[in-house]
C-alpha positions in Angstrom: 93.2 93.3 87.3 95.0 91.3 89.2 91.7 88.7 88.8 92.5 88.5 85.1 95.8 86.6 85.4 97.2 82.9 85.7 98.6 81.7 88.8 102.4 81.2 88.2 102.3 77.5 89.6 100.1 74.4 87.3 97.1 73.6 89.2 96.8 76.8 91.6 93.7 79.0 91.6 93.8 83.1 92.3 93.4 84.8 94.4 93.2 88.6 95.1 95.4 89.3 98.2 94.3 91.7 101.0 95.9 94.3 102.4 94.8 94.9 105.7 96.6 99.2 106.3 97.8 100.9 108.6 96.7 105.3 107.7 98.2 107.9 108.8 96.2 108.7 112.3 96.0 104.6 114.0 92.8 103.8 111.3 93.0 99.9 109.7 91.8 99.8 106.1 91.4 96.5 103.6 92.2 96.9 100.5 92.6 94.2 97.8 95.0 94.1 94.3 99.3 93.5 94.1 100.9 96.8 95.6 101.0 99.3 92.3 97.4 98.9 92.2 96.3 99.9 95.7 99.0 103.1 95.0 97.2 103.6 91.8 93.6 103.3 93.5 94.9 105.9 96.3 96.0 108.4 94.4 93.6 109.0 92.6 90.9 109.4 95.0 93.5 110.4 98.2 96.6 112.1 96.8 97.0 113.7 100.3 97.0 109.8 101.3 99.0 108.4 99.2 101.6 111.0 99.2 102.4 109.9 103.3 102.1 106.5 102.2 104.3 106.7 99.6 106.8 109.4 100.8 109.7 107.3 102.4 109.8 106.2 98.2 109.9 109.3 96.5 113.9 108.8 97.0 114.6 105.6 95.4 117.6 105.4 93.9 118.1 105.9 90.1 121.1 103.6 89.8 121.2 100.1 90.8 121.2 99.5 94.4 123.2 97.0 96.4 120.9 93.6 97.1 123.6 92.6 99.6 123.0 92.9 103.0 119.5 94.0 103.1 116.9 91.9 105.4 114.5 92.5 107.7 113.3 90.6 110.4 110.1 89.8 109.9 110.7 86.3 108.0 113.8 84.3 108.0 114.3 82.3 104.7 117.8 81.4 105.6 118.6 78.1 104.6 115.0 77.4 102.8 114.9 76.0 99.5 115.2 77.6 96.1 114.6 77.3 93.0 115.9 79.7 90.6 115.5 80.0 86.5 112.1 78.0 86.2 110.0 80.6 85.6 110.8 83.2 82.6 113.3 86.2 84.1 111.7 89.8 85.4 113.6 92.6 85.4 116.3 93.0 88.4 115.9 96.6 88.8 111.7 96.4 88.6 111.9 93.2 91.2 113.8 95.7 93.4 111.2 98.2 92.7 108.4 96.0 93.7 110.7 94.5 97.1 111.0 98.4 98.0 107.6 99.2 98.4 107.0 95.8 100.3 109.0 96.9 102.4 107.3 100.3 103.0 103.8 99.0 104.1 102.5 98.8 107.5 100.0 96.1 107.9 99.1 92.4 107.0 98.6 90.0 104.4 96.1 87.6 104.1 95.7 85.3 101.0 92.2 83.1 101.3 92.6 79.8 102.8 93.6 77.8 100.4 94.4 74.8 99.2 97.8 75.4 96.4 96.7 79.3 96.1 98.6 82.6 94.7 98.0 85.9 94.7 100.5 88.7 92.6 101.3 91.3 95.7 103.4 93.2 92.7 103.5 94.1 88.9 105.6 96.3 87.6 106.7 96.6 84.3 106.6 92.9 83.2 107.8 91.6 86.2 106.0 90.4 89.5 106.1 89.2 92.7 104.0 86.4 93.5 103.0 84.4 97.6 101.5 81.7 97.3 100.0 79.3 100.1 100.9 75.8 99.5 98.3 74.4 102.0 97.1 71.0 100.2 94.5 70.6 102.3 90.8 72.3 102.2 91.0 75.3 104.9 89.0 77.8 106.3 91.7 79.8 107.7 92.4 82.3 105.7 96.9 83.0 106.0 98.3 85.8 107.2 101.6 87.5 108.2 103.2 89.5 110.2 104.2 92.4 108.1 104.7 92.2 104.0 107.9 92.1 105.1 107.7 88.6 104.7 107.2 88.4 101.4 109.8 91.0 100.2 112.1 89.2 102.2 111.2 85.5 100.0 111.7 87.9 97.2 115.2 89.8 98.0 116.4 85.7 98.4 115.5 85.4 94.7 116.7 88.5 94.0 120.0 88.2 95.7 120.7 84.1 94.5 118.7 83.7 90.8 120.4 86.9 88.8 121.6 85.3 85.7 125.2 85.1 85.4 124.7 85.6 81.7 122.3 88.8 82.5 122.4 89.6 85.5 119.2 92.1 85.0 116.8 89.4 84.9 115.7 87.1 87.5 113.5 84.2 88.5 112.4 81.7 90.8 110.9 80.6 93.6 111.7 80.6 97.9 109.7 78.2 100.2 109.0 79.4 103.8 109.0 76.5 106.3 105.5 78.1 107.2 103.8 76.4 104.3 103.3 79.2 101.4 106.2 80.5 99.0 107.1 83.4 97.0 107.9 83.5 93.4 109.1 85.8 90.8 108.6 85.6 87.0 107.7 87.7 84.4 104.0 88.8 83.3 104.4 90.5 79.7 100.3 90.0 80.1 99.4 92.1 83.2 102.6 94.0 84.1 
């Protein structure tokens, strides 16, 4: 479960991401956890709803996809500071799967108000995507993004710029958004 993990940044606390998702028919619900936990929870409680939400992922490619050129317009990371290979590397293909999930989710992500907290939004096959709130002062206002695509764009930038040259199937990094939050990709062998 997401609560039992350690933040990838020393001194940061861990929050469980809240997902405000619009269901087919227009009803909004709030769910907590990683995207994989949410789909797992829904598949146990409402298989029909899960099929509807995950239909766009059914045709996931089996071979390594082309990562260049894929970008959504919800959050711009061009020119953003990026640090590569400072964390244990995760699997590039599993990262791609997490990015696809995040691009496919409707609704808005919420984080704790801060300061300095991270939430794991994707966790699959020892590869984690973290969303961190870099606010350094105590705040009462939770961080809210326009879309999960904003986080996916950060993870995609890491994927495109930080893949290891010796082993292109591994990747880790951190990219900083100008609005005081960042995305981290790292291995998580204990929880994913």
